[in-house]
N, CA, C and O atoms as CSV, one atom per row, in Angstrom:
chain,resi,resn,atom,element,x,y,z
A,1,UNK,N,N,0.843,-1.171,0.000
A,1,UNK,CA,C,0.000,0.000,0.000
A,1,UNK,C,C,0.892,1.239,0.000
A,1,UNK,O,O,1.789,1.376,0.832
A,2,UNK,N,N,0.627,2.143,-0.953
A,2,UNK,CA,C,1.419,3.362,-1.064
A,2,UNK,C,C,0.674,4.523,-0.426
A,2,UNK,O,O,-0.489,4.783,-0.736
A,3,UNK,N,N,1.366,5.213,0.470
A,3,UNK,CA,C,0.766,6.364,1.127
A,3,UNK,C,C,0.858,7.581,0.212
A,3,UNK,O,O,1.741,7.670,-0.641
A,4,UNK,N,N,-0.051,8.496,0.399
A,4,UNK,CA,C,-0.067,9.717,-0.391
A,4,UNK,C,C,1.118,10.599,-0.014
A,4,UNK,O,O,1.507,10.669,1.151
A,5,UNK,N,N,1.676,11.260,-0.999
A,5,UNK,CA,C,2.792,12.175,-0.731
A,5,UNK,C,C,2.304,13.583,-0.431
A,5,UNK,O,O,3.108,14.467,-0.138
A,6,UNK,N,N,1.001,13.801,-0.499
A,6,UNK,CA,C,0.462,15.133,-0.243
A,6,UNK,C,C,0.772,15.636,1.173
A,6,UNK,O,O,1.181,16.788,1.314
A,7,UNK,N,N,0.596,14.822,2.236
A,7,UNK,CA,C,0.967,15.320,3.572
A,7,UNK,C,C,2.456,15.635,3.687
A,7,UNK,O,O,2.840,16.592,4.360
A,8,UNK,N,N,3.282,14.845,3.043
A,8,UNK,CA,C,4.722,15.096,3.078
A,8,UNK,C,C,5.050,16.428,2.421
A,8,UNK,O,O,5.848,17.201,2.951
A,9,UNK,N,N,4.440,16.704,1.272
A,9,UNK,CA,C,4.675,17.982,0.590
A,9,UNK,C,C,4.129,19.157,1.398
A,9,UNK,O,O,4.749,20.219,1.447
A,10,UNK,N,N,2.973,18.969,2.030
A,10,UNK,CA,C,2.413,20.034,2.870
A,10,UNK,C,C,3.335,20.329,4.043
A,10,UNK,O,O,3.581,21.493,4.358
A,11,UNK,N,N,3.845,19.294,4.691
A,11,UNK,CA,C,4.754,19.495,5.829
A,11,UNK,C,C,6.048,20.158,5.387
A,11,UNK,O,O,6.579,21.016,6.093
A,12,UNK,N,N,6.562,19.767,4.224
A,12,UNK,CA,C,7.772,20.378,3.706
A,12,UNK,C,C,7.536,21.864,3.432
A,12,UNK,O,O,8.371,22.699,3.778
A,13,UNK,N,N,6.401,22.194,2.813
A,13,UNK,CA,C,6.080,23.592,2.522
A,13,UNK,C,C,5.925,24.393,3.814
A,13,UNK,O,O,6.368,25.539,3.891
A,14,UNK,N,N,5.304,23.801,4.814
A,14,UNK,CA,C,5.143,24.491,6.098
A,14,UNK,C,C,6.502,24.740,6.746
A,14,UNK,O,O,6.735,25.818,7.293
A,15,UNK,N,N,7.405,23.753,6.692
A,15,UNK,CA,C,8.744,23.938,7.258
A,15,UNK,C,C,9.517,25.023,6.518
A,15,UNK,O,O,10.233,25.805,7.142
A,16,UNK,N,N,9.381,25.079,5.200
A,16,UNK,CA,C,10.070,26.116,4.428
A,16,UNK,C,C,9.500,27.498,4.747
A,16,UNK,O,O,10.255,28.464,4.861
A,17,UNK,N,N,8.181,27.605,4.893
A,17,UNK,CA,C,7.569,28.891,5.239
A,17,UNK,C,C,8.033,29.344,6.625
A,17,UNK,O,O,8.338,30.521,6.821
A,18,UNK,N,N,8.086,28.430,7.573
A,18,UNK,CA,C,8.549,28.786,8.914
A,18,UNK,C,C,10.029,29.156,8.909
A,18,UNK,O,O,10.454,30.004,9.694
A,19,UNK,N,N,10.813,28.537,8.042
A,19,UNK,CA,C,12.221,28.895,7.912
A,19,UNK,C,C,12.366,30.314,7.394
A,19,UNK,O,O,13.222,31.062,7.865
A,20,UNK,N,N,11.539,30.693,6.428
A,20,UNK,CA,C,11.568,32.068,5.905
A,20,UNK,C,C,11.162,33.050,7.000
A,20,UNK,O,O,11.761,34.119,7.124
A,21,UNK,N,N,10.158,32.702,7.791
A,21,UNK,CA,C,9.742,33.566,8.897
A,21,UNK,C,C,10.877,33.728,9.901
A,21,UNK,O,O,11.139,34.835,10.370
A,22,UNK,N,N,11.557,32.621,10.234
A,22,UNK,CA,C,12.686,32.703,11.161
A,22,UNK,C,C,13.816,33.546,10.596
A,22,UNK,O,O,14.435,34.318,11.328
A,23,UNK,N,N,14.095,33.412,9.307
A,23,UNK,CA,C,15.153,34.201,8.688
A,23,UNK,C,C,14.804,35.684,8.711
A,23,UNK,O,O,15.660,36.516,9.012
A,24,UNK,N,N,13.558,36.023,8.397
A,24,UNK,CA,C,13.129,37.415,8.420
A,24,UNK,C,C,13.184,37.968,9.842
A,24,UNK,O,O,13.678,39.076,10.057
A,25,UNK,N,N,12.689,37.215,10.799
A,25,UNK,CA,C,12.701,37.677,12.192
A,25,UNK,C,C,14.129,37.842,12.698
A,25,UNK,O,O,14.425,38.797,13.416
A,26,UNK,N,N,15.007,36.930,12.333
A,26,UNK,CA,C,16.401,37.047,12.742
A,26,UNK,C,C,17.091,38.244,12.117
A,26,UNK,O,O,17.950,38.866,12.741
A,27,UNK,N,N,16.717,38.570,10.881
A,27,UNK,CA,C,17.293,39.731,10.215
A,27,UNK,C,C,16.783,41.017,10.842
A,27,UNK,O,O,17.538,41.978,10.984
A,28,UNK,N,N,15.514,41.046,11.219
A,28,UNK,CA,C,14.949,42.230,11.850
A,28,UNK,C,C,15.573,42.454,13.224
A,28,UNK,O,O,15.910,43.581,13.584
A,29,UNK,N,N,15.726,41.363,13.992
A,29,UNK,CA,C,16.302,41.477,15.325
A,29,UNK,C,C,17.760,41.891,15.226
A,29,UNK,O,O,18.201,42.799,15.930
A,30,UNK,N,N,18.510,41.227,14.353
A,30,UNK,CA,C,19.910,41.566,14.147
A,30,UNK,C,C,20.707,41.546,15.436
A,30,UNK,O,O,20.544,40.652,16.266
A,31,UNK,N,N,21.570,42.536,15.598
A,31,UNK,CA,C,22.392,42.637,16.794
A,31,UNK,C,C,21.823,43.599,17.821
A,31,UNK,O,O,22.378,43.749,18.910
A,32,UNK,N,N,20.725,44.248,17.483
A,32,UNK,CA,C,20.127,45.175,18.435
A,32,UNK,C,C,19.357,44.398,19.496
A,32,UNK,O,O,19.233,43.175,19.423
A,33,UNK,N,N,18.856,45.109,20.456
A,33,UNK,CA,C,18.095,44.462,21.523
A,33,UNK,C,C,16.773,43.963,20.948
A,33,UNK,O,O,15.985,44.754,20.429
A,34,UNK,N,N,16.528,42.676,21.036
A,34,UNK,CA,C,15.296,42.147,20.450
A,34,UNK,C,C,14.080,42.559,21.266
A,34,UNK,O,O,14.104,42.568,22.497
A,35,UNK,N,N,13.024,42.897,20.549
A,35,UNK,CA,C,11.790,43.242,21.254
A,35,UNK,C,C,11.090,41.947,21.658
A,35,UNK,O,O,11.321,40.903,21.048
A,36,UNK,N,N,10.256,42.005,22.658
A,36,UNK,CA,C,9.543,40.800,23.092
A,36,UNK,C,C,8.685,40.196,21.988
A,36,UNK,O,O,8.513,38.978,21.939
A,37,UNK,N,N,8.150,41.020,21.113
A,37,UNK,CA,C,7.298,40.507,20.030
A,37,UNK,C,C,8.115,39.631,19.092
A,37,UNK,O,O,7.680,38.539,18.727
A,38,UNK,N,N,9.296,40.100,18.698
A,38,UNK,CA,C,10.115,39.309,17.776
A,38,UNK,C,C,10.634,38.044,18.446
A,38,UNK,O,O,10.766,37.010,17.792
A,39,UNK,N,N,10.928,38.111,19.730
A,39,UNK,CA,C,11.351,36.887,20.421
A,39,UNK,C,C,10.225,35.865,20.467
A,39,UNK,O,O,10.474,34.666,20.341
A,40,UNK,N,N,9.002,36.320,20.645
A,40,UNK,CA,C,7.852,35.406,20.628
A,40,UNK,C,C,7.674,34.814,19.229
A,40,UNK,O,O,7.395,33.622,19.093
A,41,UNK,N,N,7.832,35.632,18.197
A,41,UNK,CA,C,7.712,35.136,16.819
A,41,UNK,C,C,8.758,34.062,16.548
A,41,UNK,O,O,8.445,33.012,15.987
A,42,UNK,N,N,9.993,34.324,16.946
A,42,UNK,CA,C,11.071,33.364,16.715
A,42,UNK,C,C,10.823,32.074,17.491
A,42,UNK,O,O,10.971,30.982,16.942
A,43,UNK,N,N,10.449,32.193,18.758
A,43,UNK,CA,C,10.215,31.001,19.580
A,43,UNK,C,C,9.028,30.186,19.068
A,43,UNK,O,O,9.096,28.957,19.027
A,44,UNK,N,N,7.949,30.853,18.680
A,44,UNK,CA,C,6.781,30.115,18.182
A,44,UNK,C,C,7.059,29.443,16.839
A,44,UNK,O,O,6.629,28.312,16.612
A,45,UNK,N,N,7.769,30.128,15.952
A,45,UNK,CA,C,8.101,29.510,14.668
A,45,UNK,C,C,8.992,28.283,14.875
A,45,UNK,O,O,8.797,27.257,14.224
A,46,UNK,N,N,9.957,28.386,15.767
A,46,UNK,CA,C,10.814,27.237,16.063
A,46,UNK,C,C,10.019,26.108,16.715
A,46,UNK,O,O,10.276,24.934,16.446
A,47,UNK,N,N,9.057,26.453,17.567
A,47,UNK,CA,C,8.225,25.427,18.210
A,47,UNK,C,C,7.335,24.722,17.192
A,47,UNK,O,O,7.185,23.501,17.243
A,48,UNK,N,N,6.746,25.477,16.271
A,48,UNK,CA,C,5.924,24.848,15.242
A,48,UNK,C,C,6.757,23.934,14.345
A,48,UNK,O,O,6.303,22.860,13.951
A,49,UNK,N,N,7.979,24.368,14.024
A,49,UNK,CA,C,8.860,23.508,13.229
A,49,UNK,C,C,9.169,22.206,13.979
A,49,UNK,O,O,9.159,21.125,13.391
A,50,UNK,N,N,9.439,22.323,15.266
A,50,UNK,CA,C,9.725,21.127,16.063
A,50,UNK,C,C,8.519,20.206,16.103
A,50,UNK,O,O,8.670,18.987,16.018
A,51,UNK,N,N,7.334,20.766,16.229
A,51,UNK,CA,C,6.113,19.941,16.275
A,51,UNK,C,C,5.899,19.213,14.958
A,51,UNK,O,O,5.538,18.036,14.955
A,52,UNK,N,N,6.117,19.897,13.839
A,52,UNK,CA,C,5.961,19.242,12.530
A,52,UNK,C,C,6.948,18.099,12.386
A,52,UNK,O,O,6.590,17.015,11.925
A,53,UNK,N,N,8.180,18.340,12.777
A,53,UNK,CA,C,9.204,17.294,12.645
A,53,UNK,C,C,8.901,16.123,13.568
A,53,UNK,O,O,8.995,14.968,13.153
A,54,UNK,N,N,8.538,16.408,14.817
A,54,UNK,CA,C,8.218,15.334,15.760
A,54,UNK,C,C,7.023,14.523,15.287
A,54,UNK,O,O,7.043,13.293,15.332
A,55,UNK,N,N,5.984,15.208,14.834
A,55,UNK,CA,C,4.755,14.514,14.472
A,55,UNK,C,C,4.890,13.766,13.147
A,55,UNK,O,O,4.554,12.585,13.065
A,56,UNK,N,N,5.373,14.438,12.125
A,56,UNK,CA,C,5.335,13.863,10.787
A,56,UNK,C,C,6.559,13.019,10.441
A,56,UNK,O,O,6.432,11.893,9.958
A,57,UNK,N,N,7.725,13.565,10.690
A,57,UNK,CA,C,8.934,12.881,10.246
A,57,UNK,C,C,9.423,11.832,11.232
A,57,UNK,O,O,10.040,10.850,10.820
A,58,UNK,N,N,9.168,12.011,12.508
A,58,UNK,CA,C,9.549,10.996,13.488
A,58,UNK,C,C,8.414,10.034,13.798
A,58,UNK,O,O,8.605,9.061,14.527
A,59,UNK,N,N,7.233,10.300,13.249
A,59,UNK,CA,C,6.112,9.379,13.380
A,59,UNK,C,C,5.468,9.347,14.745
A,59,UNK,O,O,4.863,8.340,15.113
A,60,UNK,N,N,5.578,10.411,15.502
A,60,UNK,CA,C,5.002,10.406,16.846
A,60,UNK,C,C,3.494,10.668,16.850
A,60,UNK,O,O,2.887,10.765,17.917
A,61,UNK,N,N,2.883,10.784,15.657
A,61,UNK,CA,C,1.426,10.888,15.623
A,61,UNK,C,C,0.797,9.584,16.098
A,61,UNK,O,O,-0.367,9.551,16.499
A,62,UNK,N,N,1.586,8.507,16.046
A,62,UNK,CA,C,1.097,7.208,16.532
A,62,UNK,C,C,1.184,7.091,18.044
A,62,UNK,O,O,0.559,6.209,18.634
A,63,UNK,N,N,1.950,7.966,18.677
A,63,UNK,CA,C,2.117,7.940,20.135
A,63,UNK,C,C,1.857,9.344,20.675
A,63,UNK,O,O,2.801,10.100,20.907
A,64,UNK,N,N,0.589,9.701,20.876
A,64,UNK,CA,C,0.265,11.073,21.284
A,64,UNK,C,C,0.899,11.487,22.612
A,64,UNK,O,O,1.225,12.659,22.797
A,65,UNK,N,N,1.076,10.552,23.526
A,65,UNK,CA,C,1.702,10.891,24.803
A,65,UNK,C,C,3.158,11.290,24.624
A,65,UNK,O,O,3.623,12.254,25.233
A,66,UNK,N,N,3.875,10.552,23.790
A,66,UNK,CA,C,5.281,10.874,23.523
A,66,UNK,C,C,5.386,12.203,22.776
A,66,UNK,O,O,6.278,13.005,23.053
A,67,UNK,N,N,4.478,12.432,21.834
A,67,UNK,CA,C,4.473,13.694,21.098
A,67,UNK,C,C,4.258,14.870,22.046
A,67,UNK,O,O,4.959,15.878,21.964
A,68,UNK,N,N,3.298,14.736,22.935
A,68,UNK,CA,C,3.023,15.805,23.901
A,68,UNK,C,C,4.212,16.026,24.835
A,68,UNK,O,O,4.553,17.168,25.143
A,69,UNK,N,N,4.836,14.957,25.279
A,69,UNK,CA,C,5.978,15.079,26.181
A,69,UNK,C,C,7.172,15.732,25.523
A,69,UNK,O,O,7.767,16.647,26.092
A,70,UNK,N,N,7.538,15.275,24.322
A,70,UNK,CA,C,8.675,15.858,23.625
A,70,UNK,C,C,8.403,17.311,23.242
A,70,UNK,O,O,9.277,18.167,23.373
A,71,UNK,N,N,7.182,17.585,22.767
A,71,UNK,CA,C,6.862,18.957,22.384
A,71,UNK,C,C,6.857,19.878,23.597
A,71,UNK,O,O,7.297,21.024,23.505
A,72,UNK,N,N,6.369,19.393,24.723
A,72,UNK,CA,C,6.390,20.202,25.945
A,72,UNK,C,C,7.821,20.543,26.352
A,72,UNK,O,O,8.108,21.674,26.744
A,73,UNK,N,N,8.710,19.569,26.258
A,73,UNK,CA,C,10.107,19.816,26.603
A,73,UNK,C,C,10.730,20.843,25.665
A,73,UNK,O,O,11.448,21.734,26.120
A,74,UNK,N,N,10.469,20.734,24.368
A,74,UNK,CA,C,11.005,21.691,23.398
A,74,UNK,C,C,10.433,23.075,23.661
A,74,UNK,O,O,11.165,24.064,23.627
A,75,UNK,N,N,9.130,23.156,23.922
A,75,UNK,CA,C,8.480,24.437,24.147
A,75,UNK,C,C,9.018,25.122,25.398
A,75,UNK,O,O,9.275,26.326,25.392
A,76,UNK,N,N,9.187,24.356,26.463
A,76,UNK,CA,C,9.726,24.932,27.703
A,76,UNK,C,C,11.149,25.434,27.490
A,76,UNK,O,O,11.504,26.511,27.968
A,77,UNK,N,N,11.955,24.672,26.786
A,77,UNK,CA,C,13.328,25.091,26.513
A,77,UNK,C,C,13.359,26.360,25.678
A,77,UNK,O,O,14.141,27.265,25.967
A,78,UNK,N,N,12.532,26.444,24.656
A,78,UNK,CA,C,12.487,27.654,23.832
A,78,UNK,C,C,11.997,28.855,24.646
A,78,UNK,O,O,12.501,29.966,24.480
A,79,UNK,N,N,11.030,28.636,25.511
A,79,UNK,CA,C,10.538,29.727,26.363
A,79,UNK,C,C,11.631,30.214,27.310
A,79,UNK,O,O,11.778,31.418,27.517
A,80,UNK,N,N,12.396,29.291,27.885
A,80,UNK,CA,C,13.490,29.694,28.780
A,80,UNK,C,C,14.562,30.495,28.046
A,80,UNK,O,O,15.083,31.475,28.579
A,81,UNK,N,N,14.884,30.085,26.846
A,81,UNK,CA,C,15.885,30.815,26.067
A,81,UNK,C,C,15.372,32.211,25.718
A,81,UNK,O,O,16.109,33.189,25.841
A,82,UNK,N,N,14.107,32.310,25.282
A,82,UNK,CA,C,13.551,33.615,24.924
A,82,UNK,C,C,13.498,34.542,26.132
A,82,UNK,O,O,13.831,35.722,26.022
A,83,UNK,N,N,13.086,34.025,27.269
A,83,UNK,CA,C,13.013,34.848,28.480
A,83,UNK,C,C,14.420,35.266,28.928
A,83,UNK,O,O,14.610,36.382,29.410
A,84,UNK,N,N,15.384,34.389,28.774
A,84,UNK,CA,C,16.749,34.743,29.186
A,84,UNK,C,C,17.319,35.871,28.325
A,84,UNK,O,O,18.107,36.680,28.813
A,85,UNK,N,N,16.928,35.932,27.050
A,85,UNK,CA,C,17.370,37.045,26.206
A,85,UNK,C,C,16.801,38.366,26.690
A,85,UNK,O,O,17.443,39.407,26.549
A,86,UNK,N,N,15.605,38.336,27.257
A,86,UNK,CA,C,14.999,39.568,27.743
A,86,UNK,C,C,15.518,39.977,29.114
A,86,UNK,O,O,15.651,41.167,29.400
A,87,UNK,N,N,15.811,39.001,29.956
A,87,UNK,CA,C,16.204,39.309,31.332
A,87,UNK,C,C,17.679,39.657,31.445
A,87,UNK,O,O,18.033,40.617,32.129
A,88,UNK,N,N,18.541,38.900,30.791
A,88,UNK,CA,C,19.982,39.076,30.939
A,88,UNK,C,C,20.566,39.783,29.716
A,88,UNK,O,O,20.746,39.160,28.670
A,89,UNK,N,N,20.860,41.065,29.839
A,89,UNK,CA,C,21.432,41.783,28.695
A,89,UNK,C,C,22.869,41.337,28.442
A,89,UNK,O,O,23.603,41.001,29.371
A,90,UNK,N,N,23.248,41.339,27.191
A,90,UNK,CA,C,24.616,40.975,26.834
A,90,UNK,C,C,25.418,42.256,26.600
A,90,UNK,O,O,24.832,43.300,26.315
A,91,UNK,N,N,26.733,42.196,26.714
A,91,UNK,CA,C,27.554,43.396,26.493
A,91,UNK,C,C,27.362,44.000,25.109
A,91,UNK,O,O,27.445,45.218,24.951
A,92,UNK,N,N,27.104,43.161,24.098
A,92,UNK,CA,C,26.928,43.689,22.748
A,92,UNK,C,C,25.680,44.547,22.650
A,92,UNK,O,O,25.624,45.455,21.821
A,93,UNK,N,N,24.681,44.283,23.476
A,93,UNK,CA,C,23.440,45.052,23.411
A,93,UNK,C,C,23.457,46.264,24.331
A,93,UNK,O,O,22.642,47.168,24.148
A,94,UNK,N,N,24.338,46.317,25.296
A,94,UNK,CA,C,24.304,47.415,26.257
A,94,UNK,C,C,25.437,48.410,26.082
A,94,UNK,O,O,25.366,49.505,26.639
A,95,UNK,N,N,26.473,48.078,25.334
A,95,UNK,CA,C,27.638,48.955,25.257
A,95,UNK,C,C,27.399,50.166,24.366
A,95,UNK,O,O,27.997,51.219,24.585
A,96,UNK,N,N,26.535,50.033,23.364
A,96,UNK,CA,C,26.299,51.145,22.461
A,96,UNK,C,C,27.323,51.221,21.341
A,96,UNK,O,O,27.104,51.937,20.364
A,97,UNK,N,N,28.410,50.521,21.450
A,97,UNK,CA,C,29.433,50.512,20.408
A,97,UNK,C,C,29.340,49.260,19.562
A,97,UNK,O,O,28.314,48.581,19.502
A,98,UNK,N,N,30.459,48.986,18.911
A,98,UNK,CA,C,30.507,47.767,18.113
A,98,UNK,C,C,30.435,46.551,19.023
A,98,UNK,O,O,30.957,46.580,20.138
A,99,UNK,N,N,29.795,45.483,18.561
A,99,UNK,CA,C,29.830,44.249,19.341
A,99,UNK,C,C,31.255,43.721,19.446
A,99,UNK,O,O,32.086,43.975,18.574
A,100,UNK,N,N,31.528,42.992,20.508
A,100,UNK,CA,C,32.886,42.509,20.772
A,100,UNK,C,C,33.403,41.633,19.638
A,100,UNK,O,O,34.571,41.733,19.260
A,101,UNK,N,N,32.548,40.777,19.094
A,101,UNK,CA,C,33.033,39.908,18.023
A,101,UNK,C,C,33.334,40.705,16.759
A,101,UNK,O,O,34.221,40.315,15.999
A,102,UNK,N,N,32.630,41.806,16.506
A,102,UNK,CA,C,32.918,42.646,15.353
A,102,UNK,C,C,34.259,43.343,15.542
A,102,UNK,O,O,35.008,43.513,14.580
A,103,UNK,N,N,34.571,43.752,16.775
A,103,UNK,CA,C,35.855,44.383,17.034
A,103,UNK,C,C,36.987,43.384,16.858
A,103,UNK,O,O,38.072,43.749,16.404
A,104,UNK,N,N,36.747,42.142,17.209
A,104,UNK,CA,C,37.768,41.115,17.059
A,104,UNK,C,C,38.141,40.938,15.586
A,104,UNK,O,O,39.318,40.836,15.243
A,105,UNK,N,N,37.119,40.904,14.715
A,105,UNK,CA,C,37.394,40.721,13.303
A,105,UNK,C,C,37.889,41.986,12.632
A,105,UNK,O,O,38.456,41.928,11.540
A,106,UNK,N,N,37.684,43.123,13.266
A,106,UNK,CA,C,38.118,44.387,12.689
A,106,UNK,C,C,39.532,44.756,13.118
A,106,UNK,O,O,39.985,45.859,12.812
A,107,UNK,N,N,40.231,43.896,13.801
A,107,UNK,CA,C,41.606,44.179,14.160
A,107,UNK,C,C,41.858,44.252,15.649
A,107,UNK,O,O,42.909,44.735,16.072
A,108,UNK,N,N,40.940,43.793,16.438
A,108,UNK,CA,C,41.164,43.767,17.878
A,108,UNK,C,C,40.419,44.852,18.612
A,108,UNK,O,O,39.939,45.820,18.022
A,109,UNK,N,N,40.334,44.669,19.909
A,109,UNK,CA,C,39.637,45.632,20.752
A,109,UNK,C,C,40.612,46.748,21.096
A,109,UNK,O,O,41.731,46.505,21.548
A,110,UNK,N,N,40.167,47.951,20.876
A,110,UNK,CA,C,41.054,49.111,21.098
A,110,UNK,C,C,40.677,49.863,22.325
A,110,UNK,O,O,41.316,50.861,22.658
């Protein structure tokens, strides 16, 4: 019995669309201080991508408990990372000058 490739193509298209959203959000955020809205967009897009991969490509639609458990773990981890970006400022976002890694590639910190 051959399964339809339509769900596979739909999932692939959804993953590509979410990748474009992540790329756009990452470009907008850049090196400046990310706003909470963009961090939520990035975290949700990454969570939806993880859910598609867990459900469709790893076959966890057959085990709803495992799908819920793995997705919950991914979601909590993404939420912790997003919140940590808001709570703990990095030197590149607070110094007002060039980021440290940019100074390194530009010939050292002066």
